[in-house]
C-alpha positions, 0 to 999 in steps of 0.5 A, spaced: 701 505 774 698 510 769 691 506 769 685 508 773 683 502 777 676 501 781 673 496 786 668 495 791 671 497 798 666 494 803 665 486 804 660 482 800 653 481 803 647 485 805 648 492 809 646 499 809 651 502 804 657 499 800 663 503 797 666 503 790 673 506 790 676 509 784 683 511 783 687 514 778 688 520 773 681 518 770 677 517 777 674 524 777 672 524 769 669 517 770 665 520 776 662 525 772 660 521 766 656 516 771 653 522 775 652 526 769 655 532 773 661 536 772 662 540 779 665 536 785 668 539 790 674 536 794 672 532 800 665 534 800 660 529 800 655 530 794 648 527 793 648 524 785 644 519 781 649 514 778 647 511 771 650 505 767 652 506 759 645 505 757 643 511 761 639 507 766 638 509 773 642 505 778 642 508 784 642 515 788 649 515 791 654 520 795 660 521 791 666 524 795 672 526 791 679 526 793 684 530 789 691 527 789 696 528 792 691 529 798 688 522 798 690 515 800 693 513 794 696 520 793 692 520 786 685 522 784 680 518 788 673 518 788 669 514 793 661 512 791 657 510 797 651 506 794 645 502 798 648 496 800 647 489 797 651 485 792 647 487 786 647 495 786 654 495 788 656 490 782 652 494 777 656 501 779 662 497 779 661 495 772 659 502 770 666 504 772 669 499 768 665 500 762 667 508 763 674 506 762 677 503 769 680 496 770 678 492 776 683 493 781 688 487 784 688 485 791 691 490 795 693 495 789 690 501 792 695 500 798 700 498 793 699 505 790 700 508 796 706 505 798 709 507 791 707 514 791 710 515 798 704 515 802 705 509 807 711 504 808 711 497 808 710 497 816 704 501 815 701 497 809 702 491 813 698 494 819 693 496 815 692 489 812 692 486 819 687 491 822 682 489 818 683 482 821 684 484 828 682 478 833 682 483 839 681 490 841 689 490 844 691 488 837 687 493 834 690 499 838 697 496 837 696 496 829 693 503 829 699 506 832 703 502 827 699 505 822 701 512 824 708 510 824 710 508 831 714 502 828 717 506 822 720 511 827 723 505 831 726 502 825 729 509 823 732 509 830 735 502 830 738 504 823 741 510 825 744 507 831 747 502 826 750 507 821 753 511 827 757 505 829 758 504 822 761 511 821 766 509 826 769 504 822 769 507 815 772 513 818 778 509 821 779 504 815 784 509 812 788 508 818 787 501 818 795 500 818 795 503 825 792 500 831 785 503 834 785 505 841 782 500 845 777 505 848 774 506 841 773 498 840 770 498 847 765 504 845 763 500 839 762 494 842 758 497 848 754 500 842 753 494 839 751 490 845 746 495 847 743 495 840 743 487 840 739 487 847 734 492 844 733 488 838 733 481 842 728 484 847 723 486 841 724 480 838 722 476 844 716 480 846 713 480 839 714 472 838 710 471 845 705 476 843 703 473 836 697 470 839 695 477 840 695 479 832 693 472 829 688 470 835 690 465 840 689 458 839 686 454 845 687 446 845 683 442 850 686 435 851 685 429 855 683 422 855 677 419 852 670 421 856 674 426 860 669 432 859 673 435 853 666 436 849 662 438 854 667 444 856 667 446 849 660 446 848 660 450 855 665 455 852 661 456 846 654 456 850 651 451 845 652 444 843 657 444 838 660 437 839 657 431 841 657 428 848 656 421 850 658 416 855 662 412 849 669 413 849 672 416 843 666 419 841 670 425 838 674 422 833 677 428 830 679 435 832 673 440 832 675 448 831 670 453 833 671 461 835 669 464 841 670 471 844 672 472 851 673 478 854 676 483 848 679 477 844 677 473 839 680 466 840 680 459 836 678 453 841 680 446 838 677 440 842 681 434 840 680 427 840 681 423 846 689 421 847 690 414 848 692 407 845 687 406 839 686 400 834 681 404 830 685 407 824 681 413 823 681 414 831 689 414 830 689 419 825 684 423 830 689 423 835 695 425 831 691 431 829 690 432 837 698 432 838 699 437 832 694 441 835 697 442 842 704 444 838 700 449 834 696 452 840 698 458 845 694 455 851 693 448 852 687 446 857 689 439 860 682 436 863 683 430 868 677 426 871 676 427 878 671 421 879 676 416 876 683 413 879 689 415 875 691 411 869 696 410 864 692 414 859 692 420 864 700 419 865 700 419 857 697 426 858 702 428 864 708 426 859 705 430 853 705 436 858 712 435 860 714 434 853 710 440 850 708 445 855 715 449 856 713 454 851 705 454 852 700 457 857 698 451 861 691 450 865 690 444 868 683 442 870 680 437 875 673 436 872 667 433 874 668 435 881 660 434 883 662 426 883 665 422 888 673 424 888 678 418 886 683 422 882 690 423 885 697 425 882 703 428 886 706 431 879 700 435 877 698 442 880 691 444 878 689 451 876 682 450 877 677 445 879 670 445 876 664 441 873 664 443 865 657 441 865 655 446 870 659 453 870 666 454 867 666 462 869 672 461 873 676 458 866 673 464 862 676 469 867 683 465 867 683 465 859 682 472 859 687 474 864 692 470 860 690 473 854 690 480 857 697 479 860 700 478 853 698 485 851 704 487 856 706 494 855 706 499 849 713 496 847 714 496 839 711 489 836 713 486 830 707 484 827 709 479 821 713 473 820 717 478 814 718 483 820 721 478 825 725 475 819 728 481 818 730 483 825 733 476 826 737 477 820 740 484 823 741 480 829 745 475 826 749 480 822 751 484 829 753 477 832 758 476 826 761 483 826 764 482 833 769 477 831 772 482 826 771 488 830 776 484 835 781 483 830 780 490 827 778 487 820 774 493 819 772 492 812 769 485 814 766 489 820 763 494 816 760 489 811 756 486 816 753 492 819 751 494 812 748 488 811 744 489 818 742 496 815 739 493 809 735 488 813 732 493 818 730 498 812 727 492 808 721 492 814 719 499 811 721 500 804 725 494 800 724 497 793 729 492 790 724 486 791 718 487 786 716 479 787 716 480 794 712 486 794 707 483 789 706 477 794 705 481 800 700 486 797 696 480 793 694 478 800 690 484 801 683 484 800 680 487 794 678 494 794 684 495 799 
């Protein structure tokens, strides 16, 4: 990492400012060349004009110099704040490349910060997800992780495993003697306590994944039950076609809307029924997939029509697929004469989706706010979850050799557990994994 990199650090589009970030040994030299100015005080904003290699004025900018190691990457960093817009920022970026920088790869600034010891992987992942946070609660959790809260938790777990491992390592030399029974019980009690902590963290993290990734809400029901009208009401505009013809919605429709402090994705599914039309059959298959992938399922039933086989199919789907979902069962079209009755259904809400859906909005907000839970530590990526699951598996496999006092095997499993936990923060041995992870970051970060 001896070369100097440069990239636009702000999103494409029109705005008041854009930021071009430069990092590396030649960052200050490049800024001096572009501005024709030699003196930049670290951490001071300096008004400077920027010129291209042909000595033509590009823009009047603010330049801030961060002298390494007191910067995000721990290298010399220069940030050039120019007027917003695609052309000006691109022109300055090109000027930095002409002056000796190279275009940064996606996530390369964060990768340099990681390798230079400024952040660990848990903090890097928090940075990446904070940019795409789907709720205010998620942003708060990620901000804490950027400050090292998950790292502290990982270190505590790692130290606890090493402490248990020390009991084993010390007594391996005395393997021909039986360990005192109370010592085995002490080790097992510590393992039980550690396993329970990891399990609690894992369950809480999985149950709150919608908080990080954005909640998915599927609207299901038989044809012409009011699903599209409900979607339009939640979006507050006519996104889906509404008609009296059954099967009007023949594919899933996905839209995002903010409810409370959460940005959610709502999926309006095709009406679920026995279909003869091949295209409609595909739409119904996608509807079933949408139910499986959703965090919250809204099931609509038409209060004006009697219970029929299509309604029973919806009830069966709820029974088969609703165990791990948040379900909201709604009796719709209550402004019409009431003809619907089903002993196995408990309705959460009764409404007319064409008039007022405020009760549903409140219900959704309550469910999503509840997912925030408490200030418990949360795993924010599949990689972190997989590492904790592997740690728990090694702890499980350590119980039997401990019982039979096979301390070498016991120590092997605990050493593997230590490696798995350490991989959440700093797995130096896997360059391919690091390249893939940082490659998912946006340019300029």
